[in-house]
C-alpha positions in Angstrom: 12.0 12.1 29.3 12.1 10.6 25.8 13.3 7.2 27.1 10.4 7.1 29.6 7.9 8.0 26.8 9.4 5.3 24.6 9.3 2.7 27.4 5.6 3.6 28.2 4.7 3.4 24.5 6.4 0.0 24.1 4.6 -1.2 27.3 1.2 -0.1 25.9 1.8 -1.9 22.7 2.9 -5.1 24.4 -0.1 -5.0 26.8 -2.5 -4.5 23.8 -1.1 -7.5 21.9 -1.1 -9.7 24.9 -4.8 -8.8 25.5 -5.5 -9.4 21.8 -3.9 -12.8 21.8 -5.6 -13.7 25.1 -9.0 -12.7 23.6 -8.3 -14.8 20.5 -7.3 -17.8 22.7 -10.5 -17.4 24.8 -12.8 -17.3 21.7 -11.0 -20.3 20.2 -11.3 -22.2 23.5 -15.0 -21.4 23.9 -15.8 -23.8 21.1 -18.1 -21.3 19.3 -16.6 -22.4 16.0 -14.9 -25.6 15.0 -11.0 -25.5 15.1 -11.2 -26.2 11.3 -12.9 -22.8 11.0 -11.3 -20.7 13.8 -7.9 -22.1 15.0 -6.2 -21.3 18.3 -3.1 -19.0 18.3 -0.8 -21.9 19.0 -2.0 -23.8 15.8 -1.5 -20.7 13.7 2.0 -20.0 15.1 3.0 -23.6 14.5 1.9 -23.3 10.9 3.7 -20.0 10.6 6.9 -21.5 12.0 6.7 -24.6 9.7 6.1 -22.6 6.6 9.0 -20.3 7.4 11.2 -23.2 8.1 10.4 -25.0 4.8 11.0 -21.7 2.9 7.6 -21.2 1.5 6.8 -18.0 3.3 10.2 -16.3 2.7 10.1 -17.2 -1.0 6.5 -15.9 -1.2 7.5 -12.6 0.4 10.3 -12.1 -2.1 8.1 -12.9 -5.1 5.3 -10.6 -3.9 7.7 -7.7 -3.2 9.3 -8.1 -6.6 6.0 -7.8 -8.3 5.0 -5.0 -6.0 8.2 -3.1 -6.8 7.6 -3.2 -10.5 3.8 -2.5 -10.3 4.2 0.3 -7.8 7.0 2.0 -9.8 4.8 2.0 -12.9 1.9 3.3 -10.8 4.0 6.1 -9.5 5.2 7.2 -13.0 1.7 6.9 -14.5 0.1 8.6 -11.5 2.5 11.5 -11.4 2.1 12.0 -15.1 -1.6 12.1 -14.9 -1.6 14.3 -11.8 0.8 16.9 -13.4 -1.3 16.9 -16.6 -4.7 17.5 -15.0 -3.3 20.0 -12.5 -1.6 22.1 -15.2 -4.3 22.1 -17.9 -7.9 23.2 -17.4 -8.9 21.2 -20.4 -7.3 18.0 -19.0 -8.7 18.7 -15.6 -12.3 18.9 -17.0 -11.9 15.8 -19.2 -9.2 13.4 -17.9 -9.6 14.6 -14.3 -13.2 13.4 -14.3 -12.2 10.0 -15.6 -9.5 9.7 -13.0 -11.9 10.5 -10.2 -14.5 8.0 -11.6 -12.1 5.1 -12.2 -10.6 5.6 -8.7 -13.9 4.5 -7.2 -13.6 1.1 -8.9 -12.4 -1.7 -6.5 -9.1 -3.1 -7.6 -10.5 -6.6 -7.9 -12.8 -5.5 -10.8 -9.6 -5.2 -13.0 -8.9 -8.9 -12.6 -11.3 -10.2 -15.3 -9.9 -7.6 -17.7 -6.3 -8.4 -16.9 -6.9 -12.2 -17.4 -8.6 -11.6 -20.8 -5.9 -9.2 -22.0 -2.8 -10.9 -20.6 -3.8 -14.4 -19.5 -2.6 -15.9 -16.3 0.8 -14.2 -16.5 3.0 -11.9 -14.4 1.8 -9.0 -16.6 -1.8 -9.5 -15.5 -0.8 -9.1 -11.9 1.3 -6.1 -12.5 -1.5 -4.6 -14.5 -3.9 -5.0 -11.6 -1.4 -3.4 -9.3 -0.9 -0.5 -11.7 -4.6 0.2 -12.1 -5.2 -0.3 -8.4 -2.9 2.5 -7.3 -2.0 4.9 -10.2 -5.2 6.9 -10.0 -4.9 7.4 -6.2 -1.4 8.8 -6.8 -2.7 11.0 -9.6 -5.4 12.5 -7.4 -2.8 13.2 -4.7 -0.4 14.8 -7.2 -3.2 17.0 -8.5 -4.2 18.0 -5.0 -0.6 18.8 -4.1 -0.1 21.1 -7.1 -3.5 22.9 -6.7 -2.8 23.3 -3.0 0.3 25.4 -3.6 -0.4 29.1 -2.9 -0.6 31.0 -6.2 1.5 33.8 -4.5 4.5 31.5 -4.6 4.2 31.0 -8.4 3.7 34.7 -9.0 6.8 35.4 -6.8 8.9 33.0 -8.8 7.8 34.7 -12.1 8.5 38.1 -10.6 12.1 36.9 -9.8 12.5 35.9 -13.4 12.0 32.1 -13.1 11.1 30.2 -16.3 8.2 27.8 -16.4 10.6 24.9 -16.0 12.4 26.5 -13.1 9.1 27.3 -11.4 8.2 23.6 -11.7 11.5 22.4 -10.3 11.9 24.9 -7.5 8.3 25.8 -6.6 5.8 23.2 -7.8 7.6 19.9 -7.1 8.8 20.9 -3.5 5.4 22.4 -2.7 3.6 19.2 -3.7 5.8 16.9 -1.6 3.6 16.8 1.6 0.5 15.8 -0.4 2.5 13.4 -2.5 3.9 11.5 0.5 0.3 10.9 1.7 -0.7 9.9 -1.9 2.2 7.5 -2.2 1.3 5.9 1.1 -2.3 5.5 0.1 -1.2 4.3 -3.3 1.0 1.7 -1.7 -1.9 0.3 0.4 -4.1 0.1 -2.7 -1.3 -1.6 -4.7 -0.6 -4.1 -1.9 -4.3 -5.1 -1.7 -4.5 -5.3 -5.5 -1.4 -7.5 -5.6 -2.9 -10.0 -3.0 -6.1 -10.1 -5.0 -4.2 -10.8 -8.2 -2.1 -13.5 -6.7 -5.1 -15.4 -5.5 -5.9 -16.2 -9.2 -2.3 -16.7 -10.3 -0.6 -20.1 -9.9 2.9 -19.0 -8.9 4.9 -18.1 -5.8 3.4 -15.3 -3.7 1.6 -14.6 -0.5 -1.7 -14.5 -2.2 -1.0 -17.9 -3.8 -0.2 -19.3 -0.4 -3.6 -18.1 0.8 -5.2 -20.1 -2.0 -3.1 -23.1 -1.2 -4.3 -23.0 2.4 -7.8 -22.8 1.2 -7.4 -25.8 -1.2 -5.9 -27.9 1.6 -8.6 -26.8 4.1 -5.7 -25.6 6.3 -7.3 -22.7 8.1 -4.2 -22.3 10.3 -2.1 -21.8 7.2 -4.6 -19.2 5.9 -4.4 -17.3 9.2 -0.6 -17.5 9.3 -0.3 -16.1 5.8 -2.8 -13.3 6.6 -0.6 -12.4 9.6 2.5 -12.2 7.3 0.6 -10.0 4.8 -0.3 -7.6 7.6 3.3 -7.6 9.0 4.8 -6.9 5.6 2.4 -4.1 4.9 2.9 -2.5 8.3 6.7 -2.9 8.1 6.8 -1.1 4.7 4.5 1.6 6.0 6.6 2.3 9.1 10.1 1.9 7.6 9.5 3.8 4.3 6.5 6.0 4.5 6.7 6.6 8.2 10.2 8.0 7.8 9.1 10.1 4.8 6.3 11.6 6.8 8.6 12.5 9.7 11.0 14.1 7.2 8.2 16.1 5.7 7.0 17.2 9.1 10.5 18.3 10.1 11.2 20.0 6.8 8.0 21.9 6.7 8.0 22.9 10.3 5.3 20.6 11.7 7.5 18.5 14.0 7.0 18.9 17.7 
C-alpha cells in the first residue's frame, strides 16, 4: 500500500513538472517577450549545465552555504536568547518583546544600507544581514513555544521538587521544541532570502553574486539558471533538514498517522 502511494505521489510530481515546463516552453515559443527577456527552457538548462561544468555554480553554492551556516548559527543563538528572555520576564516581554515584534516587520533588505555603512562591503556585512533577517523570527517562535506550554506542567514539576534549572531542562525546553522547529524553518527561509539580497551587493563568490553577473552580462538565461539553483538549494535544505525534524516532532509528540 505504501509503495503504491509513493509511486502515485512520484507520478503526480512528475506530471506537474512536465506540464510546468511545457507551459514555459509554450509561452517562450509564443513570442510574447523577446528571448533576451524570457528565455526558453533549453537555453536556461544549457546555461545551467555550462556554469556547473565550469565550476561557477558549485563554488557559489559552497560560498553561500558557508555564509549561511555562520549567519544562521548566530541567528539561532541570538533568537533563542531573546525568546527565553521575553518569555520568562514580564518586564522584558513588555519592553524588549515589543521591539522584537516591531523589528520583525522590517524587510531584510532594509538592513543592507546599515550593514554597508557599519561594516563596508565585507563578509561581516552579509552575515549581519542574515542575522538580522532571521533572529527575530526565531525569538518570536521561542517565546510562543514557551508561553504555549501548559502551566500545569510547570506546577507539577515544582510539586515534584524540581529546581528552576531542572524545570527549564526537563519541561520548558522539551515543551517548546514543536514551536521551535517551525520557527527554525521560518528563520531559515528568512535567512536564505536575506543572504541572497546581501550577496547581490557584495563582489565575491555566491549565488546572489552570480545573479548580479548575469544581469551585468545581459544573460537572462544565466539569471534564470541561478534562480533555479537558489530554489533547489532552499527546497533541499527544507526537505532534508527541517522536513525530517518535523516528522520526528510529529512522531515524538503523537501526531504521526
